[in-house]
DRENDOMAR-709941 format. One record per residue: residue number from 1; residue in three letters; x negated, y negated, z negated of N, C-alpha, C in turn. Coordinates in nm, 3 decimals. Example, Ala and Ser with C-alpha at 12.3 -4.5 7.8 and 13.67 -1.06 7.14 Angstrom:
<nodes>
<1 'ALA' <-1.319 0.569 -0.780> <-1.230 0.450 -0.780> <-1.320 0.330 -0.780>>
<2 'SER' <-1.285 0.225 -0.708> <-1.367 0.106 -0.714> <-1.290 -0.003 -0.787>>
</nodes>
This chain:
<nodes>
<1 'UNK' <-2.684 -0.407 3.696> <-2.622 -0.292 3.838> <-2.654 -0.167 3.604>>
<2 'UNK' <-2.735 -0.206 3.559> <-2.688 -0.134 3.424> <-2.540 -0.096 3.382>>
<3 'UNK' <-2.492 -0.216 3.348> <-2.368 -0.210 3.337> <-2.248 -0.142 3.417>>
<4 'UNK' <-2.276 -0.153 3.510> <-2.205 -0.055 3.606> <-2.174 0.073 3.623>>
<5 'UNK' <-2.323 0.106 3.593> <-2.428 0.274 3.595> <-2.343 0.330 3.471>>
<6 'UNK' <-2.277 0.252 3.365> <-2.285 0.304 3.200> <-2.190 0.269 3.241>>
<7 'UNK' <-2.044 0.180 3.275> <-1.946 0.200 3.296> <-1.920 0.366 3.339>>
<8 'UNK' <-2.007 0.321 3.428> <-1.874 0.510 3.591> <-1.975 0.609 3.547>>
<9 'UNK' <-2.047 0.634 3.380> <-2.077 0.760 3.279> <-2.015 0.742 3.270>>
<10 'UNK' <-1.914 0.680 3.199> <-1.860 0.703 3.065> <-1.677 0.711 3.111>>
<11 'UNK' <-1.746 0.698 3.198> <-1.510 0.646 3.291> <-1.531 0.822 3.320>>
<12 'UNK' <-1.655 0.850 3.378> <-1.670 1.016 3.466> <-1.658 1.096 3.302>>
<13 'UNK' <-1.712 1.115 3.217> <-1.736 1.122 3.081> <-1.586 1.169 2.998>>
<14 'UNK' <-1.492 1.005 3.089> <-1.395 1.107 3.026> <-1.291 1.131 3.090>>
<15 'UNK' <-1.331 1.147 3.256> <-1.242 1.239 3.306> <-1.323 1.357 3.278>>
<16 'UNK' <-1.388 1.405 3.249> <-1.411 1.541 3.256> <-1.377 1.636 3.097>>
<17 'UNK' <-1.410 1.512 3.014> <-1.390 1.570 2.848> <-1.159 1.596 2.891>>
<18 'UNK' <-1.105 1.480 2.977> <-0.978 1.498 2.917> <-0.914 1.666 3.076>>
<19 'UNK' <-1.050 1.655 3.124> <-0.956 1.729 3.329> <-0.936 1.895 3.236>>
<20 'UNK' <-1.119 1.943 3.140> <-1.127 2.062 3.109> <-1.156 2.158 3.176>>
<21 'UNK' <-1.147 2.111 3.308> <-1.139 2.170 3.436> <-1.284 2.108 3.531>>
<22 'UNK' <-1.351 2.334 3.532> <-1.490 2.167 3.580> <-1.512 2.261 3.660>>
<23 'UNK' <-1.422 2.279 3.849> <-1.493 2.331 4.007> <-1.515 2.185 3.991>>
<24 'UNK' <-1.532 2.195 4.180> <-1.676 2.140 4.185> <-1.568 2.036 4.256>>
<25 'UNK' <-1.424 2.052 4.328> <-1.382 2.029 4.385> <-1.305 1.876 4.241>>
<26 'UNK' <-1.290 1.949 4.183> <-1.226 1.802 4.046> <-1.341 1.774 3.980>>
<27 'UNK' <-1.481 1.839 3.994> <-1.517 1.767 3.938> <-1.598 1.602 4.036>>
<28 'UNK' <-1.558 1.660 4.156> <-1.566 1.539 4.330> <-1.503 1.465 4.334>>
<29 'UNK' <-1.348 1.456 4.274> <-1.273 1.408 4.266> <-1.237 1.374 4.158>>
<30 'UNK' <-1.295 1.329 4.015> <-1.331 1.225 3.871> <-1.420 1.145 3.930>>
<31 'UNK' <-1.571 1.192 4.022> <-1.598 1.109 4.034> <-1.598 1.004 4.152>>
<32 'UNK' <-1.596 0.988 4.252> <-1.409 0.917 4.293> <-1.284 0.807 4.296>>
<33 'UNK' <-1.321 0.865 4.172> <-1.174 0.852 4.115> <-1.242 0.726 3.996>>
<34 'UNK' <-1.411 0.759 3.932> <-1.450 0.647 3.887> <-1.530 0.589 3.984>>
<35 'UNK' <-1.635 0.616 4.043> <-1.650 0.560 4.149> <-1.548 0.415 4.266>>
<36 'UNK' <-1.455 0.448 4.249> <-1.335 0.356 4.295> <-1.278 0.223 4.211>>
<37 'UNK' <-1.298 0.336 4.015> <-1.266 0.268 3.882> <-1.386 0.086 3.826>>
<38 'UNK' <-1.543 0.159 3.905> <-1.613 0.056 3.951> <-1.618 -0.070 4.017>>
<39 'UNK' <-1.588 -0.001 4.136> <-1.535 -0.092 4.241> <-1.483 -0.235 4.246>>
<40 'UNK' <-1.358 -0.116 4.190> <-1.295 -0.192 4.213> <-1.258 -0.353 4.105>>
<41 'UNK' <-1.314 -0.326 3.938> <-1.382 -0.347 3.841> <-1.460 -0.510 3.922>>
<42 'UNK' <-1.594 -0.443 3.914> <-1.693 -0.506 4.043> <-1.609 -0.654 4.003>>
<43 'UNK' <-1.510 -0.566 4.163> <-1.425 -0.731 4.252> <-1.334 -0.793 4.121>>
<44 'UNK' <-1.321 -0.712 4.059> <-1.238 -0.861 3.968> <-1.260 -0.927 3.948>>
<45 'UNK' <-1.468 -0.852 3.868> <-1.493 -0.947 3.819> <-1.491 -0.958 3.685>>
<46 'UNK' <-1.437 -0.773 3.604> <-1.407 -0.764 3.498> <-1.482 -0.713 3.383>>
<47 'UNK' <-1.594 -0.647 3.422> <-1.728 -0.565 3.358> <-1.791 -0.644 3.280>>
<48 'UNK' <-1.832 -0.771 3.177> <-1.841 -0.891 3.133> <-1.950 -0.756 3.001>>
<49 'UNK' <-2.105 -0.882 2.966> <-2.061 -0.845 2.805> <-1.984 -0.828 2.720>>
<50 'UNK' <-1.847 -0.893 2.658> <-1.735 -0.867 2.578> <-1.608 -0.725 2.673>>
<51 'UNK' <-1.645 -0.755 2.788> <-1.525 -0.599 2.858> <-1.657 -0.479 2.852>>
<52 'UNK' <-1.742 -0.488 2.878> <-1.794 -0.336 2.837> <-1.916 -0.347 2.787>>
<53 'UNK' <-1.967 -0.339 2.675> <-2.080 -0.474 2.561> <-2.138 -0.278 2.509>>
<54 'UNK' <-2.251 -0.296 2.610> <-2.321 -0.107 2.618> <-2.474 -0.232 2.514>>
<55 'UNK' <-2.487 -0.317 2.580> <-2.564 -0.396 2.422> <-2.565 -0.375 2.327>>
<56 'UNK' <-2.450 -0.316 2.282> <-2.351 -0.264 2.091> <-2.408 -0.120 2.126>>
<57 'UNK' <-2.447 -0.004 2.220> <-2.408 0.045 2.224> <-2.493 0.223 2.149>>
<58 'UNK' <-2.622 0.144 2.102> <-2.743 0.225 2.000> <-2.637 0.184 1.831>>
<59 'UNK' <-2.642 0.071 1.863> <-2.546 0.021 1.653> <-2.471 0.050 1.745>>
<60 'UNK' <-2.351 0.051 1.746> <-2.199 0.117 1.751> <-2.247 0.325 1.660>>
<61 'UNK' <-2.308 0.380 1.723> <-2.335 0.554 1.679> <-2.414 0.522 1.451>>
<62 'UNK' <-2.451 0.405 1.460> <-2.460 0.371 1.311> <-2.340 0.256 1.203>>
<63 'UNK' <-2.291 0.193 1.303> <-2.073 0.138 1.240> <-2.018 0.164 1.268>>
<64 'UNK' <-1.964 0.367 1.368> <-1.857 0.356 1.380> <-1.833 0.436 1.264>>
<65 'UNK' <-1.986 0.610 1.193> <-1.975 0.651 1.069> <-1.962 0.580 0.952>>
<66 'UNK' <-2.038 0.492 0.994> <-1.939 0.433 0.835> <-1.866 0.340 0.792>>
<67 'UNK' <-1.740 0.310 0.924> <-1.661 0.271 0.942> <-1.581 0.335 0.878>>
<68 'UNK' <-1.615 0.515 0.926> <-1.519 0.578 0.925> <-1.473 0.653 0.814>>
<69 'UNK' <-1.589 0.637 0.758> <-1.638 0.700 0.609> <-1.524 0.610 0.542>>
<70 'UNK' <-1.551 0.435 0.521> <-1.475 0.357 0.459> <-1.357 0.321 0.502>>
<71 'UNK' <-1.324 0.399 0.585> <-1.125 0.373 0.659> <-1.113 0.545 0.539>>
<72 'UNK' <-1.150 0.664 0.578> <-1.126 0.700 0.448> <-1.119 0.679 0.315>>
<73 'UNK' <-1.195 0.658 0.265> <-1.226 0.608 0.128> <-1.101 0.494 0.105>>
<74 'UNK' <-1.110 0.431 0.097> <-0.907 0.350 0.156> <-0.875 0.364 0.142>>
<75 'UNK' <-0.808 0.486 0.257> <-0.667 0.550 0.248> <-0.618 0.625 0.114>>
<76 'UNK' <-0.728 0.648 0.013> <-0.713 0.835 -0.047> <-0.722 0.663 -0.172>>
<77 'UNK' <-0.763 0.621 -0.207> <-0.687 0.445 -0.253> <-0.598 0.407 -0.232>>
<78 'UNK' <-0.544 0.407 -0.169> <-0.379 0.306 -0.095> <-0.276 0.479 -0.156>>
<79 'UNK' <-0.319 0.575 -0.142> <-0.259 0.706 -0.116> <-0.200 0.715 -0.317>>
<80 'UNK' <-0.358 0.727 -0.366> <-0.300 0.670 -0.531> <-0.242 0.592 -0.593>>
<81 'UNK' <-0.202 0.434 -0.503> <-0.142 0.394 -0.619> <0.035 0.366 -0.517>>
<82 'UNK' <0.032 0.400 -0.373> <0.173 0.482 -0.319> <0.199 0.561 -0.410>>
<83 'UNK' <0.123 0.672 -0.440> <0.199 0.783 -0.537> <0.217 0.761 -0.733>>
<84 'UNK' <0.148 0.651 -0.745> <0.138 0.571 -0.901> <0.259 0.558 -0.895>>
<85 'UNK' <0.353 0.558 -0.998> <0.550 0.579 -1.031> <0.469 0.443 -1.048>>
<86 'UNK' <0.455 0.352 -1.217> <0.345 0.181 -1.199> <0.333 0.106 -1.002>>
<87 'UNK' <0.352 0.171 -0.918> <0.315 0.161 -0.849> <0.293 0.006 -0.847>>
<88 'UNK' <0.057 -0.004 -0.819> <0.026 -0.142 -0.921> <-0.004 -0.188 -0.798>>
<89 'UNK' <0.100 -0.266 -0.729> <-0.021 -0.367 -0.631> <0.008 -0.525 -0.689>>
<90 'UNK' <-0.119 -0.525 -0.566> <-0.110 -0.746 -0.595> <-0.082 -0.727 -0.495>>
<91 'UNK' <0.030 -0.788 -0.411> <-0.072 -0.882 -0.224> <-0.099 -0.991 -0.295>>
<92 'UNK' <-0.243 -1.015 -0.196> <-0.235 -1.128 -0.229> <-0.285 -1.138 -0.092>>
<93 'UNK' <-0.322 -1.272 -0.075> <-0.345 -1.330 0.042> <-0.499 -1.399 0.085>>
<94 'UNK' <-0.602 -1.342 0.124> <-0.736 -1.463 0.120> <-0.784 -1.535 0.262>>
<95 'UNK' <-0.823 -1.660 0.248> <-0.867 -1.729 0.402> <-1.058 -1.718 0.417>>
<96 'UNK' <-1.145 -1.719 0.461> <-1.313 -1.679 0.410> <-1.330 -1.688 0.582>>
<97 'UNK' <-1.472 -1.778 0.575> <-1.542 -1.766 0.671> <-1.625 -1.613 0.718>>
<98 'UNK' <-1.602 -1.565 0.817> <-1.677 -1.401 0.895> <-1.845 -1.511 0.962>>
<99 'UNK' <-1.942 -1.394 0.912> <-2.054 -1.461 0.885> <-2.114 -1.476 1.050>>
<100 'UNK' <-2.012 -1.374 1.152> <-2.011 -1.342 1.339> <-2.004 -1.486 1.417>>
<101 'UNK' <-2.073 -1.479 1.511> <-2.122 -1.561 1.562> <-2.026 -1.539 1.688>>
<102 'UNK' <-2.109 -1.435 1.686> <-1.957 -1.440 1.882> <-1.861 -1.333 1.932>>
<103 'UNK' <-1.792 -1.395 2.025> <-1.710 -1.327 1.988> <-1.652 -1.184 1.993>>
<104 'UNK' <-1.695 -1.130 2.069> <-1.738 -0.975 1.965> <-1.772 -0.953 1.858>>
<105 'UNK' <-1.833 -0.998 1.766> <-1.848 -0.951 1.601> <-1.742 -1.053 1.549>>
<106 'UNK' <-1.706 -1.064 1.610> <-1.562 -1.157 1.527> <-1.417 -1.025 1.578>>
<107 'UNK' <-1.458 -1.025 1.622> <-1.295 -0.950 1.705> <-1.307 -0.761 1.645>>
<108 'UNK' <-1.486 -0.691 1.651> <-1.486 -0.573 1.523> <-1.424 -0.621 1.433>>
<109 'UNK' <-1.448 -0.719 1.361> <-1.512 -0.738 1.267> <-1.392 -0.732 1.238>>
<110 'UNK' <-1.259 -0.809 1.289> <-1.084 -0.821 1.218> <-0.990 -0.689 1.251>>
<111 'UNK' <-1.095 -0.608 1.352> <-1.048 -0.529 1.325> <-1.048 -0.401 1.231>>
<112 'UNK' <-1.204 -0.426 1.245> <-1.180 -0.289 1.125> <-1.141 -0.370 1.003>>
<113 'UNK' <-1.138 -0.443 0.925> <-1.057 -0.480 0.874> <-0.915 -0.431 0.825>>
<114 'UNK' <-0.801 -0.387 0.964> <-0.701 -0.371 1.003> <-0.770 -0.266 0.979>>
<115 'UNK' <-0.845 -0.191 1.063> <-0.836 -0.042 1.025> <-0.818 0.032 0.959>>
<116 'UNK' <-0.918 -0.059 0.851> <-0.891 0.022 0.653> <-0.798 0.008 0.565>>
<117 'UNK' <-0.697 0.093 0.494> <-0.566 0.062 0.519> <-0.566 -0.002 0.342>>
<118 'UNK' <-0.494 -0.089 0.337> <-0.415 -0.140 0.196> <-0.519 -0.362 0.283>>
<119 'UNK' <-0.529 -0.321 0.369> <-0.578 -0.501 0.490> <-0.518 -0.492 0.551>>
<120 'UNK' <-0.487 -0.573 0.633> <-0.496 -0.637 0.754> <-0.554 -0.764 0.788>>
<121 'UNK' <-0.587 -0.813 0.889> <-0.610 -0.943 0.941> <-0.473 -1.049 0.967>>
<122 'UNK' <-0.437 -1.109 0.963> <-0.285 -1.195 0.971> <-0.388 -1.306 1.096>>
<123 'UNK' <-0.495 -1.326 1.077> <-0.521 -1.495 1.135> <-0.651 -1.434 1.182>>
<124 'UNK' <-0.725 -1.458 1.314> <-0.847 -1.474 1.305> <-0.913 -1.576 1.458>>
<125 'UNK' <-0.874 -1.676 1.328> <-0.911 -1.777 1.510> <-0.969 -1.945 1.352>>
<126 'UNK' <-1.051 -1.989 1.476> <-1.117 -2.152 1.426> <-1.244 -2.099 1.375>>
<127 'UNK' <-1.310 -2.025 1.279> <-1.372 -1.901 1.215> <-1.423 -1.887 1.127>>
<128 'UNK' <-1.248 -1.887 1.049> <-1.166 -1.806 0.974> <-1.166 -1.672 0.995>>
<129 'UNK' <-1.117 -1.571 0.906> <-0.984 -1.495 0.886> <-0.847 -1.473 0.800>>
<130 'UNK' <-0.794 -1.431 0.806> <-0.630 -1.483 0.667> <-0.634 -1.381 0.647>>
<131 'UNK' <-0.651 -1.234 0.536> <-0.629 -1.179 0.570> <-0.568 -1.154 0.438>>
<132 'UNK' <-0.445 -1.108 0.467> <-0.349 -1.013 0.302> <-0.354 -0.888 0.277>>
<133 'UNK' <-0.414 -0.873 0.127> <-0.458 -0.747 0.121> <-0.348 -0.635 0.016>>
<134 'UNK' <-0.353 -0.499 0.013> <-0.205 -0.460 -0.037> <-0.226 -0.453 -0.137>>
<135 'UNK' <-0.371 -0.494 -0.300> <-0.455 -0.490 -0.432> <-0.507 -0.642 -0.398>>
<136 'UNK' <-0.527 -0.729 -0.536> <-0.572 -0.878 -0.569> <-0.797 -0.813 -0.483>>
<137 'UNK' <-0.804 -0.643 -0.519> <-0.901 -0.568 -0.488> <-0.938 -0.599 -0.379>>
<138 'UNK' <-0.833 -0.503 -0.292> <-0.890 -0.511 -0.126> <-0.917 -0.658 -0.114>>
<139 'UNK' <-0.783 -0.717 -0.093> <-0.812 -0.838 -0.051> <-0.955 -0.869 -0.054>>
<140 'UNK' <-1.005 -0.912 -0.191> <-1.149 -0.960 -0.226> <-1.222 -0.944 -0.156>>
<141 'UNK' <-1.240 -0.822 -0.184> <-1.317 -0.755 -0.075> <-1.386 -0.778 0.032>>
<142 'UNK' <-1.262 -0.837 0.081> <-1.307 -0.894 0.288> <-1.447 -0.999 0.172>>
<143 'UNK' <-1.434 -1.051 0.064> <-1.531 -1.189 0.119> <-1.641 -1.124 0.120>>
<144 'UNK' <-1.747 -1.155 0.170> <-1.833 -1.133 0.184> <-1.962 -1.020 0.201>>
<145 'UNK' <-1.860 -0.965 0.257> <-1.890 -0.817 0.206> <-1.983 -0.715 0.263>>
<146 'UNK' <-1.975 -0.598 0.276> <-2.048 -0.479 0.304> <-2.016 -0.424 0.447>>
<147 'UNK' <-1.889 -0.496 0.498> <-1.792 -0.476 0.622> <-1.850 -0.637 0.710>>
<148 'UNK' <-1.869 -0.707 0.650> <-1.915 -0.861 0.690> <-2.046 -0.829 0.672>>
<149 'UNK' <-2.216 -0.812 0.650> <-2.263 -0.779 0.626> <-2.311 -0.683 0.796>>
<150 'UNK' <-2.258 -0.485 0.792> <-2.304 -0.491 0.889> <-2.172 -0.542 0.991>>
<151 'UNK' <-2.139 -0.645 1.037> <-2.051 -0.578 1.162> <-2.208 -0.659 1.212>>
<152 'UNK' <-2.229 -0.825 1.143> <-2.311 -0.865 1.154> <-2.428 -0.860 1.182>>
<153 'UNK' <-2.477 -0.749 1.161> <-2.604 -0.658 1.195> <-2.541 -0.590 1.347>>
<154 'UNK' <-2.492 -0.587 1.334> <-2.406 -0.410 1.442> <-2.384 -0.592 1.624>>
<155 'UNK' <-2.372 -0.714 1.588> <-2.365 -0.759 1.699> <-2.462 -0.874 1.701>>
<156 'UNK' <-2.547 -0.851 1.608> <-2.694 -0.911 1.644> <-2.752 -0.925 1.815>>
<157 'UNK' <-2.711 -0.760 1.861> <-2.779 -0.740 1.974> <-2.702 -0.819 2.145>>
<158 'UNK' <-2.639 -0.896 2.043> <-2.541 -0.874 2.190> <-2.532 -1.043 2.217>>
<159 'UNK' <-2.467 -1.053 2.386> <-2.497 -1.161 2.389> <-2.415 -1.297 2.304>>
<160 'UNK' <-2.432 -1.375 2.329> <-2.312 -1.527 2.315> <-2.225 -1.564 2.396>>
</nodes>
């Protein structure tokens, strides 16, 4: 039941954020819409630990800021490479086994790699990732990385 309550709260807060108006009629309409979406979602049986992972909520508040800093550092590095007249790139593919066990953890890790400029997860299947890096260092930096350790800690509380 807490999963549905948190979904309602998230949808209602999203409604309020996008609306920007706080009149009684609009707030009531927002609550009604959020309640209807929660009810439809429950009837369709799409609210589960993977679709709405509330068990990861607290850990997300520590992981996201770290990821944003990593994205900014990587964007700076890629910008320097692009602006360098010699264009010092060395495109590299690397295959490795991530430390995550759950589907949510694997998806978070693969998407975190792709969000980081200079790297992209090409393949994520059979317990392995294939990552393309703009430079050899960027590609090798994905293997046994700090990101792998942080995502593994992030998923520690998730249901398998």
